[in-house]
C-alpha angles and dihedrals in degrees: 000000000000112000092230091061098048120121111270119190093196096057090055094047093052091047092050093050091048092051091051094049094049092046090054092050093048093049091051094049092049101045109020127063125200106222136182116262091241088056089052091055087050091052090046092051092049091052097236093123112103106175133006129198112195114204132179093261105017148024118226131174147135134266125240088225125022110266112211090338094307121118097190142032141204127197140161119244123240126210110270096235092054091044091057093049092049091046092054090054093047093237119149110239138182142162121243112264113220122196105216095175095105095044092048089050091050093050089058100035103043097059091045089051092048095055092041088053093052090048093052092046091052094048092049091049091051092044095049092049090054095043095245101121127197119336092240093051102038093113095042122109116257093208118141111230118214125184123201094273090053095047098051090174121119134169088272088070095054119071137168095040104081095148091053092049090050088052092050094044086084090057090056093048089050096050092048093052111011094169097044094047091064096049091115094045099264119136128206117248111264094222136020121199117205107206123186146113118287116282098025094115106261093144094043090051092054092049088050091055090055090046093052094046095042095223132132112278117211107199122186137151123242092237093059091071094060117079138160094260117079113242098021095104092051092050091050090051091052091046093051095052092047090052090050095048090051090053098040133184087059146134126236114200120191110188121201092018090179090075089061104025101048114147107276113251093022109132093358103123098171093048123216129108112295129188095271091055091050090051092048091048090053092050091051090050092051089050091053090049095053115125109208092213092061093080096232119136126191117213122182135178133205139158093202108059091153093075099044119115113263090227087065095055100046122110113280095037116051093006095172134043117196117197113221099190134178107285121257124229093283094044090051091056090052092048092050090051090055093050096041096060093101096036124095106230132199118253094242096048115125118197089203090063093052090046090053089055097049103061108159095019117136126219091265090049091053091049090052091047092056090048093050091048092051090049091051091051091050094046091057090046094246126166096214136026110251136197088254088060089054092046091053090046094053091050090049092052097042102034102022135240119329115260101201090155091060104107115219120184117241092252093058092042088057092048092049091048094053090044095055093042088053089060094046098047095047087048092050093047098053121077120238096019119129112271120256110248102179142353123202139170094199108120115244137180122355104319111358112117091180143352145209116212118204124195116214112225092211142359112277127205101173136022132208125228091255092050090050090052091049088052091054091047091057091051091049091046092089093051092047092051091053092053095043094051106029101022095230141081126241137195091253091091096054094106092044091051094049092049093047090049091051090054096046093047090051090050091053101033106033110019099044094230096144117095096209097047091047132211093322131128107217102176131041119208116245114199146063109307093182089066091053091235120155108264119248118224110225108149120067118190101166138085129261088253092056091046089053090048090050093050088051092049091051091052092048093054091049092045095050094045093045087054091051092051089046091051092050094053092042092055090049099039092134093053088046092055094043095048093044090051092052090047090056090052100048099022091214131057122190127207097270096052091046091059093048092053095045095054109139092024110169117214096224146349131245118269093254095051095083116054121233090239091060093048092051092048092053093053099042 
């Protein structure tokens, strides 16, 4: 319904008051005559006055017979002494007749309107803060409607997801020609679910479909259906689909579908049918009632598909799931090109180099990276954005903001320098490990006293047992350097130790990489893999003896790999001392200087180089 045609109580109230006021004036002008007081005395002497009502400010009454077509009169009294004097002189005299109807009405109506207005204002503020809305629109859909001119997004603005765009091209063809598309008997999927980690461009891709097809785009979040009143969400689902059918061909886009489509019964301890379940049931009903020829397509997006109700994902509802994953190296280059259109770049800047440093970045991360680099260049009063700006922006995003004002005593700086060089040298000594891009002892973020940035040479999708062991060795390199140089361990390796333990436990419990435990997966990860979070192990389906064997296998992996890292650093003690001393002087070493300092680096030491006491201390 158009907003201008909606029911408005205030317009009707003003109209009724105006009609009453005009009618009162018209009746008075037709039946009542305002006469001078002297004329009233004449009528009184002639005996034509029937009734008189004496008020504080006026005298009104009726005639026994109409006088000049008037049945009543009104006049204002005059003081008796003045009336006698005027009568003696033959002057016509009268009091001023004041109509106080309107002022009397306002004296009653205005206060009432004032308090009613305050009450309505307070109710709307309370309703708005709680997401209820107006009482007349509580069951109306809150979807934002965009047309092609509002969307202004096409497939040219979406990069790095070529497979997803190819899947959605069919939707565009169908919306442009719904009848011709089904000439061979094919039908368009009723629902298409975009699945992917946060920031990969699911919402942008849906808007691009609407922009390419040139149809209305109804966008709403799943959480906007669920309210405190039971039945409101279901009513909004019905209203949304009715609006889309009236505007067909159209696209309905429900973002964050997991807020609405969570599996029924999950988390509902008391049982019963709550508001969310009613809303989900209504959505399932609307999907079943879809007519493919109507030209309405339902798009949804979520980064938690594992918690969606199975009834949503069956054939005939969300028929197709489109994965919108993090871009590969080629996709990152395409995304960077899109976001760098308005950025003035340096002549020697290569997008391939930036893409190589941003493995695992989503589209939103890359957009933020370009903006951060442009801000850094602006801050230093540069005319162009250089590779150094992008490197600093990556470090700021990955490691946090520099804390140059954080004062660290010389002893701790020395420990941090050897710790970071331990990571770097072990990484450079092992084959197949990501190359070290930069080492720094400048504090960053909340608790990082230093950092080592590695640059992957290519995108990886699986890792072998040897590669996992090498990754653990790099993590344990900092701890090994502290033990080798200072003969003690510090808390600086806490995060490295936790990450190394997670990898070792996954090797033993999930990947079946222990010979004694066999090719068995003992623990299944519980969690959201799309967001890249570390899985939490909840279920346990093995005995205490197996658990003890698993713990021993994890310790064995960490012990063997820690010994390997310690052997590498012992064999290259001279390089470790030289590189750490240089790092203390300049605070940051780049890739070229690291390679220069690490010339002659040996991959490992002989078995008798490291004493047994040192090995035991490392693994205690």
